[in-house]
C-alpha positions in Angstrom: 49.6 -8.4 -93.5 45.9 -9.2 -92.7 44.1 -12.1 -94.2 40.4 -12.8 -94.7 38.3 -15.3 -96.7 34.9 -15.9 -98.2 33.3 -18.6 -100.3 35.3 -17.7 -103.5 38.3 -15.7 -102.5 41.2 -15.3 -100.1 42.0 -11.6 -99.3 45.4 -10.4 -98.2 46.0 -6.8 -97.2 49.6 -5.6 -97.3 50.6 -2.4 -95.4 53.4 -0.3 -96.7 56.0 0.5 -94.1 55.9 4.3 -94.0 56.0 4.5 -90.2 58.6 5.8 -87.9 61.0 3.2 -86.4 59.4 1.7 -83.3 55.8 2.6 -84.2 53.1 0.1 -84.9 49.6 0.6 -86.4 47.1 -0.3 -83.6 44.9 -2.4 -85.9 47.8 -4.8 -86.3 47.3 -5.9 -82.6 44.0 -7.7 -83.6 44.5 -11.4 -84.3 48.3 -10.9 -84.2 50.1 -14.1 -85.3 53.7 -13.1 -85.3 56.5 -11.6 -87.4 58.4 -12.7 -90.5 61.5 -11.1 -91.9 61.5 -9.9 -95.5 64.6 -8.3 -96.9 66.0 -7.9 -93.4 62.9 -6.0 -92.2 60.2 -7.4 -89.9 56.7 -7.8 -91.3 53.8 -8.2 -88.8 51.3 -11.0 -89.7 47.7 -10.8 -88.5 44.5 -12.6 -89.3 42.7 -16.0 -88.8 44.9 -18.8 -87.5 44.9 -20.9 -90.7 44.9 -19.8 -94.3 46.7 -20.7 -97.5 49.2 -17.9 -97.0 50.8 -18.8 -93.7 50.5 -20.9 -90.5 51.0 -19.4 -87.1 50.0 -19.7 -83.5 47.9 -16.8 -82.2 49.4 -15.0 -79.2 49.2 -11.6 -77.5 51.0 -8.8 -79.3 53.0 -6.1 -77.7 54.0 -2.7 -79.3 57.5 -2.5 -80.7 59.6 -0.5 -78.2 56.4 0.0 -76.2 55.0 2.8 -78.3 51.8 2.8 -80.3 50.9 5.6 -82.8 47.9 5.9 -85.2 48.4 6.7 -88.9 46.9 5.8 -92.3 49.3 3.4 -93.9 49.8 2.6 -97.5 47.8 -0.5 -98.3 47.5 -3.0 -101.1 44.5 -5.3 -101.3 45.5 -8.7 -102.8 42.9 -11.2 -103.9 43.5 -14.9 -104.6 40.8 -17.1 -106.2 40.3 -20.2 -104.0 39.3 -22.8 -106.6 42.5 -22.6 -108.6 44.8 -20.4 -106.4 45.2 -17.7 -109.1 45.9 -14.0 -108.6 42.9 -11.7 -109.4 44.4 -8.6 -111.0 41.0 -7.0 -111.5 40.1 -7.4 -107.8 43.5 -6.4 -106.3 44.1 -2.7 -105.8 45.7 -0.1 -103.6 43.9 2.1 -101.1 45.2 5.4 -102.7 45.2 6.1 -106.5 48.7 7.4 -106.2 50.0 4.1 -104.8 51.1 1.9 -107.6 49.5 -1.6 -107.5 51.9 -2.8 -110.2 54.5 -3.2 -107.5 52.5 -5.9 -105.8 51.3 -7.4 -109.1 54.9 -8.1 -110.1 55.6 -9.9 -106.8 52.3 -11.8 -106.8 52.6 -13.0 -110.4 56.0 -14.6 -109.6 54.1 -17.0 -107.3 50.6 -17.2 -108.8 49.2 -17.4 -112.3 46.7 -14.6 -113.2 43.0 -15.4 -112.9 41.1 -15.6 -116.2 38.2 -13.2 -115.8 35.2 -13.8 -118.1 34.1 -10.1 -118.3 30.7 -10.9 -116.8 31.8 -10.4 -113.2 29.9 -7.9 -111.1 32.1 -5.8 -108.8 31.3 -4.1 -105.5 31.9 -0.3 -105.0 34.8 -1.1 -102.7 36.7 -2.8 -105.6 36.2 0.1 -108.1 38.6 2.8 -109.1 35.7 4.8 -110.6 32.2 4.3 -109.4 29.1 4.3 -111.7 27.3 7.6 -111.7 24.3 9.0 -113.7 25.5 10.6 -116.8 22.1 12.2 -117.7 22.1 14.8 -114.9 24.4 16.5 -112.4 24.5 16.0 -108.6 22.5 19.3 -108.2 19.9 18.1 -110.6 19.6 14.8 -108.7 18.6 16.7 -105.6 15.7 18.2 -107.5 14.6 14.8 -108.8 14.6 13.4 -105.3 12.2 16.2 -104.1 9.9 15.8 -107.1 10.0 12.6 -109.2 11.2 10.1 -106.6 9.3 11.0 -103.5 6.5 8.9 -102.1 3.0 10.5 -102.0 2.5 9.1 -98.5 5.2 8.4 -95.9 6.7 5.0 -95.5 6.7 4.0 -91.8 10.0 4.9 -90.1 10.8 1.2 -89.3 10.5 0.2 -93.0 13.1 0.4 -95.8 13.3 -0.8 -99.4 16.6 -1.7 -101.0 16.8 -2.3 -104.8 20.0 -3.1 -106.6 20.5 -1.9 -110.2 23.0 -3.6 -112.5 25.1 -1.0 -114.4 26.8 -2.8 -117.3 30.0 -1.9 -119.0 28.1 0.4 -121.5 26.4 2.3 -118.7 23.0 0.7 -119.2 20.9 0.0 -116.1 18.5 -2.8 -115.2 16.9 -4.0 -112.0 19.2 -6.7 -110.6 17.7 -7.7 -107.3 15.3 -6.4 -104.7 17.3 -6.8 -101.5 14.6 -5.8 -99.0 10.9 -5.0 -99.2 8.7 -3.0 -96.8 6.0 -5.7 -97.1 3.6 -2.9 -97.8 2.4 -3.5 -101.3 1.7 0.0 -102.4 5.2 1.2 -101.3 7.0 -1.8 -102.8 5.2 -1.3 -106.1 6.0 2.4 -106.2 9.7 1.9 -105.3 9.9 -0.7 -108.1 8.3 1.7 -110.5 10.8 4.4 -109.6 13.7 2.0 -110.0 12.4 1.0 -113.4 12.2 4.7 -114.4 15.8 5.3 -113.2 16.9 2.4 -115.5 16.0 4.7 -118.5 18.9 7.0 -117.6 22.3 6.6 -119.1 25.1 6.0 -116.5 28.8 6.5 -116.5 30.2 3.0 -116.3 32.3 1.9 -113.4 36.0 1.3 -114.0 38.9 -0.8 -112.7 42.4 -0.2 -114.0 41.0 1.8 -116.9 38.6 -0.9 -118.0 34.8 -0.6 -117.9 33.2 -3.2 -115.6 29.7 -4.3 -114.4 28.7 -3.1 -110.9 25.7 -2.7 -108.6 24.1 0.7 -107.9 22.1 0.6 -104.7 18.8 2.4 -104.4 17.7 3.0 -100.8 14.0 4.0 -100.2 13.0 5.4 -96.8 10.0 7.4 -95.4 9.9 10.2 -97.9 11.2 8.2 -100.9 14.5 7.6 -102.5 17.3 8.7 -100.2 20.0 9.6 -102.7 20.6 9.3 -106.5 24.3 10.1 -106.9 
């Protein structure tokens, strides 16, 4: 288990025990707090020293039986809303589509009430099961657009970048959400904003979580030649 937190949520990552007896995933050694026993099996606990999930005193970890191996464990990402200590089903997920997140849902919901989601939440790519993608053209066609329609006439200085976030709503409609970073060169900033506005005319395939369409951000990154990617 590894815990983290931000302004609104507590995050708990659970690793499935698909390792050989005596092995330990090296990442567990960071901020190791100790072990608890669940159903007669040891569970390693890692993370900051104080959270709503557990209390522990940080101390140096040592590999079980002295052997460390590296592998990609099964993982479930569990999210608890801080203001009311409810369980966010729409933000909790597994790291592989084949891994059933319902296993953890059933356990978490025996301790926490489900969070009431308004439907207006905007999700990051790391939380999505299906990312938003342009529906109006293919990946190959996007490469042609980058070389023609979304290329700067002059070159932006190498040390400058422009970041513009589009909001892709649940129907696949795009709009400019936020300009994250400007180059501070007016002609390039204006041209990037014009390109972003043009891209908003395309229809997008909506992002999805657990089979439901959700709002997400689509990041546009402009560098020296123009838009870096469009897919």
